[in-house]
N, C-alpha and C positions, 0 to 999 in steps of 0.2 A: 779696597775696591778690586785690586788684582784678584784676591782670592775669591770674591763673588764672581767675577768674569770666569774664572777657572770652573768653579762649581756650575754655573750656567752651561758652559760648554760641555762638561761632563754630562750633565743630566738630560740635555736636549735631545740626544738619541734615543734615550730611555722614553722620554715623553711622546717623541714621534712614534716609537715603536708601539707604545700603548695604544696610540691613536689608530695605527694602522691594524693591529689586532682587533679592535673594537670594530673598526669598519669591515674587516674580514668577517667577523661573527655576525654581524649585521646583514651582510651580504649573503652568507651561508643560510642564515634563519630564513630570510626572504625567499631564497631559492627553494629551500624546504617547503615552505607555506605554498609557494606557487606549484610545486610539484604535487603537494598533498591536495590542492584545489582541483587541479587537472585530473588527478586519479580518482578523487571522490566523484566528481561529476561523470567521468567515463564509466566508472564501476556502477554508479547509480543507474545510468542509461542501459548498460549491459544486464543488470540485475532486473530491470523493468522488462526487458526483452525476453530474459530466460523465464520469468514468471509467467508472462503471457503464453509463451510456448509450451510450459509444463501444464497450465491450466487448459490449453486447447486440446490436450491428448485425451483419449478416451479414459474415462475415470478421473480426469484432472480435478474437477470439483469433487465429484461423487465420492472418491476413495480417500480424500484428504479431509480429516476431520476439522482442520482449521478453517477450511472455506466451504465446506458441504453446505448447500442450501436446504435448510429444513422446509417442511410445510408451514406456510404461514399461519400464525395463531389465529383462532384457536384449532385449526385443522388438526395438528398433531394430537391434540388432547381428544378430539372427536374420533379419530381412527382407533385410538387405543381404548376408548370407553363405549361408544355407540354400537350396539349389537349390529345393527345393519351394516356397519363399515369394518367390523373386526376381520371379516372373512372376504371382504371385497378385494379381488386381485387388483381392480383398476385404481382403488384408493391407495394400496400399497405401491402401486406402480408410479403414481403421480410424483412422488419425491424424485425418483430415478429420471423422470422426464424433465423435471425441473432443471436438474443438474447437467442434463445432455443439452438442453436448450443453451445453458450458459457456456459449455464447452464449444459449442457450434459458433457462438456469436463473439466470444471473447477475441479473436485475433485481430479485430478491428481496432482493439485498445492499443495495440502495440505501436502503430504509428503516432498516435495522439500523445502517448507518453514520451516516445523518443523525441519528437518535435518540442515538447516542454522542457525536457532536459537539454536538448541542443540550444535552447534560447536562453539558458541561465547565463547571466553575466558573471566574470570572476569575482567581483565584489559581493554579488548575491551569494555565490558558492561559498565565499569566506564566512559570510555572516551565518549561513545555514550550518556550516561544518562546526562553528563555534557557538551554535546555539544549542537548544535542547536536543536530547538523543533522536528524537524523531522529527526534527525540524524539517528535514528535507522532504519527507514523506508527507508531512502535513501541508508544507508549501504546494507541492505538486497537486495534493488533493483538493486544496482550495481553488486551484487554477484550472483543473481538468475534470472534475468529478461529473459535473452537469454534462460537459461534452462527451464524456465516456458513457455515460448512461443513454444519451440520445444516440450515440454510435452503435451501441449494442442491441438497442431496443427493437429496431425492425427484424433483425434475424431471431431474436428471441421469440417475438410475437409469432412470426411465420413458422417457427419449429414447433411451438406449443400448439398452434392450430393443426399443423400436419400431424402431429403425433396424437391428437385426440385429448391432450391435457387440458385444453380449455373447456372442453364438454364435461370431463371428469370433475374439474373443478366447480364448475356450475352445479353439477349434481350434489357435491359436497356441500356447498353453501346452502342448498336447500335442505339437506338433512340436518345441518347444523341449526338453522332456523327452527326446525320441528324439535330438535333435542335441547335447545338453549337451557332450559330450566334443570334438565338433568345434568348438563355440562357444569353449569354454574354451580350445583350442589357439590359435584366432585372437586370443582376448583376452589370452593368457598369464596368466590369473588365474582363481580360482574365480568363477563367476557368481552373482549374487543371485537368489534366487526372485522371479519375477514377482509382483506384488501379487494377493493372493487376491480382493480385492473391487475391480473396475475403477471402480465408481461412486465408492468412497471416494477412490481415487487421483485422479481427475477432480476430483473436489469440492476436494480439498487443493491441486491444481495451480491451479484457476480462483481460489481465494482468494488463493493467494500472488501470482498475477498481479495481483490487484487492489491489493494492498499495495506491490508493486513499482512500480506506476505513481503510487500515492499518494506514495510516497517521492519520486519525481522531481518531483511536483507540490509537495510541501512545499518543496523546494529553490528552486522558482521563486517561490513565495509569499515565502519569506524574503529573496530577492534583491529582490523589488519593495518589501518593508517597509524595507529599508536606505536606501531613498530618502529615508525620512522622517528619517534621521540616527540617530545612535549612541543618542540619548536615548530614541528611540522603542522600541528593542528591547533596552536594556540597563537594569540596576538593579533589575529586578523581583525581589520577595522572596516 
C-alpha cells in the first residue's frame, strides 16, 4: 500500500504536466484559428476593394483577358464573317465601348462587397475557410450578385447610350437577322438570339469578372494562411 502511494505521488506531477501541455496546445491552436479567421476576412475584403479599383482603371476590363467583355453571341461571329461588318469601324469599336461602360460603372460594387464581407460572422468565416477552395467567393456571389448587377446597371446603360453603343448594337442585330442563314452555315449549328438588353448583358459580364478575380484572390489568401500551419486553418466548427 505504501509503495502504491509513493508511485501515485511520483506520477501526479507528470499527469498534471501532461494536462497543462494539452491545455496549452489547445489554447495555441484556438488562437491560431482565430487569427487565421480574422486575417482571412480582412484579406478577402481588401482583395475585393483592390479588384474593384483595378477594374475601374482605364483598360481595367478591356486589357485583361480574364475579364474582358466580348461581344454577345453571335455578334462576334457576325463581325468576323459578314462582309457588311468586317470593315465597319463602329462594329469593331462596340467591344471597346462595352468594356469602357463596365469600367465606369464598377466602382459602385466596392461598397456592396465591403459590407457583405464586414457582416461575416466568425463562425461563418471558419466554415468558409475550412470549406472548398472557392467557398468564400461562392458565398459572397450568392448573396451579392443580384445587388451588384442592379448597382452597376444604371451607369452602364447611361454610358452605352452616350457612347452610341446601343445604336450600333441595334444595327448589328438587324444585320444578323438578315445574315442568319450564312452565319448558321459557318457555325454548323443554330445561332442563339442576341441579348435583347445590351446593358443587362454587360452588367452580368462585369459582375462575373469581379468574382472571377476574387476567386483567384481567395486562392492566394489561402496559400498565405497555410504558412501559419495546419492548426491555423483546420478544425473549425
